[in-house]
Each structure stands twice: as structure tokens, then as C-alpha cells.
N, C-alpha and C positions, 0 to 999 in steps of 0.2 A: 196384928189382930189379937184381940183378947180371948183367951180360952173361955173365960166366964161368960162373955157375951155370946159366943158360939154355942155354948151349952144351953144358955137360956133360950136362944132362938130354936135350937134343936128340940128342946123340951116342949116349947110352945107348938112347934110344927107337929111333933108327934102327937100331942094332945088333940090338936085340931084335926089332924088326919084320922086318928083313931076314933075320935068322936063323930066326925062327919062321915067319912067313907073309908072303909078298910080295903077297898078294892084297889085303890091307887098305891103303887109301890113307893116306899120311902127312899128318896134320893137326896142325900145331903153331901 
């Protein structure tokens, strides 16, 4: 697995979760 890819996905997820709903816990 590529670290860059994981970081990109993590950032996208964080942005989506943070923008959409902060109630859900972040599990990566």
C-alpha cells in the first residue's frame, strides 16, 4: 500500500466527515 494514497483517502474522509457530520467517530 502507498502511504500517499492512504493519506489522500484519510484527508478526504476527514473533510467529508467534518463537513457532513461531526457526530460520527473517525475510524481509520
